[in-house]
C-alpha positions as CSV (number, residue, x, y, z in Angstrom):
1,X,0.0,0.0,0.0
2,X,1.0,3.7,-0.3
3,X,1.7,5.5,3.0
4,X,3.2,8.8,4.1
5,X,6.3,7.8,6.1
6,X,8.5,9.8,8.5
7,X,12.1,8.4,8.4
8,X,13.7,11.2,10.3
9,X,12.3,14.1,12.4
10,X,12.3,17.6,10.9
11,X,10.4,20.0,8.7
12,X,7.6,19.2,6.2
13,X,10.2,17.9,3.7
14,X,10.5,14.7,5.8
15,X,7.0,13.6,4.8
16,X,7.6,11.0,2.0
17,X,5.2,8.9,0.1
18,X,6.4,5.3,0.2
19,X,5.3,1.8,-0.5
20,X,4.6,0.1,2.8
21,X,3.6,-3.4,3.9
22,X,-0.1,-3.9,4.3
23,X,-1.0,-4.0,8.0
24,X,-2.7,-7.0,9.4
25,X,-5.4,-6.7,12.1
26,X,-4.7,-8.5,15.4
27,X,-7.2,-9.5,18.1
28,X,-9.9,-6.8,18.6
29,X,-8.6,-4.8,15.7
30,X,-10.0,-3.6,12.3
31,X,-8.3,-3.2,9.0
32,X,-9.7,-0.2,7.3
33,X,-9.5,1.1,3.8
34,X,-8.8,4.8,4.6
35,X,-10.8,7.3,2.6
36,X,-9.9,10.6,4.3
37,X,-7.3,11.4,7.0
38,X,-7.4,14.6,9.0
39,X,-4.4,17.0,9.1
40,X,-3.8,18.4,12.6
41,X,-1.3,20.4,14.5
42,X,-0.6,17.3,16.5
43,X,0.8,15.7,13.3
44,X,3.2,18.6,12.8
45,X,4.4,18.2,16.4
46,X,4.9,14.5,15.9
47,X,6.9,15.2,12.7
48,X,9.3,17.5,14.6
49,X,9.6,15.4,17.7
50,X,7.4,17.7,19.9
51,X,4.9,14.9,20.4
52,X,6.3,11.5,21.3
53,X,5.2,8.7,18.9
54,X,7.8,5.9,19.0
55,X,10.4,4.4,16.8
56,X,11.3,5.8,13.4
57,X,10.2,5.1,10.7
58,X,6.5,5.5,11.2
59,X,3.3,6.6,9.5
60,X,1.9,9.8,11.0
61,X,-1.7,10.9,11.3
62,X,-4.2,10.0,14.1
63,X,-7.6,10.8,12.6
64,X,-9.5,9.4,9.6
65,X,-12.5,7.7,8.2
66,X,-13.0,4.7,5.9
67,X,-14.5,1.3,5.3
68,X,-13.7,-1.9,7.2
69,X,-11.8,-4.3,5.0
70,X,-11.2,-7.1,7.5
71,X,-11.8,-7.8,11.2
72,X,-9.4,-9.4,13.7
73,X,-10.3,-12.2,16.1
74,X,-12.8,-11.3,18.7
75,X,-14.4,-8.4,16.9
76,X,-18.2,-8.5,17.1
77,X,-19.3,-4.9,16.9
78,X,-18.2,-4.3,13.3
79,X,-18.3,-6.2,10.0
80,X,-16.5,-6.0,6.6
81,X,-18.0,-3.1,4.7
82,X,-19.0,-1.0,7.7
83,X,-18.0,2.7,7.6
84,X,-16.0,3.9,10.7
85,X,-14.1,6.9,11.9
86,X,-11.5,7.4,14.6
87,X,-9.1,9.7,16.4
88,X,-5.8,9.1,18.3
89,X,-4.8,6.1,16.2
90,X,-1.4,6.5,14.6
91,X,-0.8,5.4,11.1
92,X,-3.7,7.2,9.5
93,X,-1.8,8.8,6.6
94,X,-2.1,5.7,4.5
95,X,-4.3,3.7,2.2
96,X,-5.0,1.2,4.9
97,X,-4.8,1.4,8.7
98,X,-5.2,-1.0,11.6
99,X,-7.6,0.5,14.2
100,X,-8.5,-0.9,17.6
101,X,-12.2,-1.7,17.4
102,X,-12.7,0.1,20.8
103,X,-11.4,3.3,19.1
104,X,-13.6,3.2,16.1
105,X,-17.1,4.8,15.9
106,X,-19.7,3.9,13.4
107,X,-20.4,6.5,10.7
108,X,-24.1,7.0,9.8
109,X,-25.0,6.4,6.2
110,X,-26.0,10.0,5.7
111,X,-22.7,11.4,6.9
112,X,-20.1,11.6,4.2
113,X,-16.7,10.1,5.0
114,X,-14.9,13.5,4.5
115,X,-17.2,15.1,7.0
116,X,-16.8,12.2,9.5
117,X,-13.0,12.4,9.3
118,X,-13.1,16.2,9.8
119,X,-15.4,15.9,12.8
120,X,-13.4,13.6,15.0
121,X,-10.4,15.4,16.5
122,X,-11.7,19.0,16.5
123,X,-15.4,18.1,17.1
124,X,-14.8,15.7,20.0
125,X,-12.3,18.1,21.5
126,X,-14.7,21.0,21.4
127,X,-17.6,18.8,22.5
128,X,-16.0,17.7,25.7
129,X,-14.8,21.2,26.4
130,X,-18.3,22.6,26.4
131,X,-20.1,19.7,28.0
132,X,-17.5,18.6,30.6
133,X,-14.8,21.2,31.2
134,X,-16.7,24.5,31.1
135,X,-20.5,23.8,30.5
136,X,-21.7,27.4,30.2
137,X,-25.3,28.1,30.8
138,X,-27.6,30.3,28.7
139,X,-26.6,34.0,28.9
140,X,-23.1,33.3,30.1
141,X,-20.1,34.7,28.1
142,X,-17.1,32.9,26.6
143,X,-13.9,34.1,25.0
144,X,-12.8,31.8,22.2
145,X,-9.2,32.1,20.9
146,X,-8.5,31.3,17.2
147,X,-12.3,31.5,16.6
148,X,-11.8,31.1,12.9
149,X,-9.7,27.9,13.4
150,X,-11.0,24.3,13.4
151,X,-11.5,23.9,17.2
152,X,-12.5,27.6,17.5
153,X,-15.4,27.3,15.0
154,X,-16.6,24.1,16.6
155,X,-16.5,25.7,20.1
156,X,-18.3,28.8,18.9
157,X,-21.1,26.8,17.3
158,X,-21.5,24.4,20.3
159,X,-21.5,27.3,22.7
160,X,-24.2,29.1,20.8
161,X,-26.3,26.0,20.9
162,X,-26.1,26.2,24.7
163,X,-27.2,29.8,24.6
164,X,-23.9,31.4,25.5
165,X,-22.5,34.7,24.3
166,X,-19.3,34.2,22.3
167,X,-16.5,36.7,22.0
168,X,-14.1,35.5,19.3
169,X,-10.4,36.3,18.8
170,X,-8.8,36.1,15.4
171,X,-5.3,37.0,14.1
172,X,-6.3,38.7,10.9
173,X,-9.0,40.9,9.4
174,X,-9.9,38.4,6.7
175,X,-10.8,35.8,9.4
176,X,-13.4,38.0,11.0
177,X,-16.2,36.9,8.6
178,X,-15.3,33.2,9.3
179,X,-15.7,33.6,13.0
180,X,-18.9,35.6,12.5
181,X,-20.3,32.9,10.3
182,X,-19.7,30.4,13.1
183,X,-21.9,32.5,15.3
184,X,-19.5,34.7,17.3
185,X,-21.4,37.7,18.7
186,X,-18.3,39.9,18.7
187,X,-15.0,39.3,16.9
188,X,-11.7,41.0,18.0
189,X,-8.5,41.0,16.0
190,X,-5.5,40.1,18.2
191,X,-2.1,38.5,17.5
192,X,-1.0,38.2,21.1
193,X,-2.3,39.4,24.5
194,X,-3.6,42.8,23.5
195,X,-7.2,41.9,23.9
196,X,-7.7,42.4,27.7
197,X,-9.1,45.9,27.7
198,X,-11.5,45.3,24.8
199,X,-12.9,42.1,26.4
200,X,-13.4,43.9,29.7
201,X,-15.2,46.7,27.9
202,X,-17.5,44.2,26.2
203,X,-18.4,42.6,29.5
204,X,-18.9,45.8,31.5
205,X,-15.7,45.2,33.4
206,X,-16.9,41.9,34.8
207,X,-14.9,39.6,32.5
208,X,-16.0,36.3,30.9
209,X,-17.2,33.1,32.5
210,X,-14.8,30.9,30.5
211,X,-11.8,31.3,28.2
212,X,-11.0,28.6,25.6
213,X,-7.3,29.3,25.0
214,X,-5.3,27.3,22.4
215,X,-2.8,30.2,21.9
216,X,0.0,28.8,24.0
217,X,2.2,30.7,26.5
218,X,1.7,34.1,24.9
219,X,-2.0,34.3,25.7
220,X,-2.1,32.4,29.0
221,X,-1.9,35.2,31.5
222,X,-3.9,37.7,29.4
223,X,-6.7,35.1,29.3
224,X,-6.6,34.8,33.0
225,X,-6.9,38.5,33.4
226,X,-10.2,38.6,31.5
227,X,-11.9,36.0,33.6
228,X,-14.5,37.0,36.1
229,X,-14.6,35.6,39.6
230,X,-14.6,31.7,39.6
231,X,-14.3,31.7,35.9
232,X,-12.7,28.8,34.0
233,X,-9.6,28.9,31.9
234,X,-9.6,26.0,29.4
235,X,-6.0,25.7,28.2
236,X,-5.2,23.4,25.3
237,X,-2.1,24.8,23.7
238,X,0.8,22.6,24.9
239,X,2.2,22.1,21.4
240,X,2.3,25.9,20.7
241,X,5.2,27.7,22.2
242,X,6.5,27.4,25.8
243,X,4.4,25.8,28.5
244,X,3.5,28.4,31.2
245,X,4.6,28.0,34.8
246,X,1.9,28.6,37.4
247,X,2.2,29.5,41.1
248,X,-1.1,28.9,42.9
249,X,-0.9,32.2,44.8
250,X,-0.6,34.0,41.5
251,X,-4.1,32.9,40.5
252,X,-6.7,35.8,41.0
253,X,-10.4,35.8,41.7
254,X,-10.7,32.1,42.7
255,X,-10.5,31.2,39.0
256,X,-10.2,27.6,37.8
257,X,-7.6,26.3,35.3
258,X,-8.0,23.2,33.3
259,X,-5.5,21.5,31.0
260,X,-8.3,19.7,29.2
261,X,-7.0,16.3,28.1
262,X,-9.2,14.4,25.7
263,X,-8.5,11.0,27.3
264,X,-9.6,12.2,30.7
265,X,-13.1,13.3,29.6
266,X,-13.8,10.7,26.9
267,X,-12.2,7.9,28.8
268,X,-14.7,5.0,28.0
269,X,-16.1,3.6,24.8
270,X,-19.6,4.5,26.0
271,X,-18.6,8.2,26.2
272,X,-16.8,8.1,22.8
273,X,-20.0,6.7,21.2
274,X,-22.2,9.2,23.1
275,X,-20.1,12.3,22.1
276,X,-19.6,11.2,18.5
277,X,-23.2,10.4,18.0
278,X,-24.3,13.7,19.3
279,X,-21.9,15.5,16.9
280,X,-23.1,13.5,13.9
281,X,-26.8,14.2,15.0
282,X,-26.0,17.9,15.1
283,X,-24.3,17.8,11.7
284,X,-27.3,15.9,10.2
285,X,-29.8,18.4,11.7
286,X,-27.8,21.4,10.3
287,X,-27.0,22.6,13.8
288,X,-23.2,22.0,13.4
289,X,-21.4,22.9,10.2
290,X,-18.1,21.2,9.3
291,X,-16.0,23.4,7.1
292,X,-13.5,21.6,4.9
293,X,-11.2,24.1,3.1
294,X,-9.1,21.7,1.1
295,X,-8.6,18.0,0.2
296,X,-5.1,16.9,-0.8
297,X,-4.0,13.7,-2.6
298,X,-2.1,11.5,-0.1
299,X,1.2,12.4,-1.8
300,X,0.7,16.1,-1.0
301,X,1.0,15.7,2.8
302,X,4.0,18.0,2.7
303,X,2.0,20.8,1.3
304,X,-0.8,20.2,3.8
305,X,1.6,20.6,6.6
306,X,3.1,23.8,5.1
307,X,-0.4,25.2,4.8
308,X,-1.6,24.3,8.3
309,X,1.6,25.7,9.9
310,X,1.2,29.0,8.0
311,X,-1.9,29.6,10.1
312,X,-3.5,31.1,7.0
313,X,-6.1,28.3,6.7
314,X,-9.6,28.5,8.3
315,X,-11.2,25.2,7.4
316,X,-10.3,21.5,8.0
317,X,-7.5,20.1,5.9
318,X,-7.8,16.5,4.7
319,X,-5.7,13.9,2.8
320,X,-7.6,11.9,0.3
321,X,-6.0,8.4,0.6
322,X,-7.6,7.2,-2.6
323,X,-5.7,9.8,-4.7
């Protein structure tokens, strides 16, 4: 089969299309013909060594959707021909992938495979943020960083469905309409931590109930500054810049900080199925829009990484493993 292989860590140039042995499913595993694989910042960090994967060489990519080609011993939930999607399974930048059956979710017939692949990482991340980490109530206010980005647009839409007011931050003027289209009530342009006074003005000096901050170290303390008393800082930027150091007595106004880890909040198969089903239901009902900005042939993974790292993209990037 064809696969994108990393044989040494480094820049986007280390992503090479290679012939690779077909994987074989073991007990409780599926062999899947991959249709679309999601491109994520996690993949770029894995490529450079910022996220630990394992021994080189390896196939990157952790998110995809496709059709079951074979099942390993002990698999009872899926059959050959079923459509499935997954996240946090390495080896997804390939024509075929072995996926633990426990990590796969069924894809409904009326959800296209590209939409399913584009929903998993960003959708499940945003979903557990707004339902588990900071479940805002109607009328409460959130500040969403990178509101035109993949997670940011998901967060904005899901927060609006809960009745929250959303203040969005974007880095460039051309991203304002994207954040607005996702439902942001106000959109501010900021490339760092210069948003504090404007957010306080928009909240009558009170601050926001929650900040969803994927901006890394540069936005960490400004985000804390705009929280109201007992507000929640949802931080999810460990792969972007330095990791902040926090002293407990430096935290003001009894705020709460969460380093929101996916595996802590969606830690059982039942929760994985529950969250993914709710996302697919919202997509079907038109309540959640999945924006796919570009689909690349598998051999253009290098360009996909260049594009996502430029931070000039606004929609989901996918690799089409059939091309």
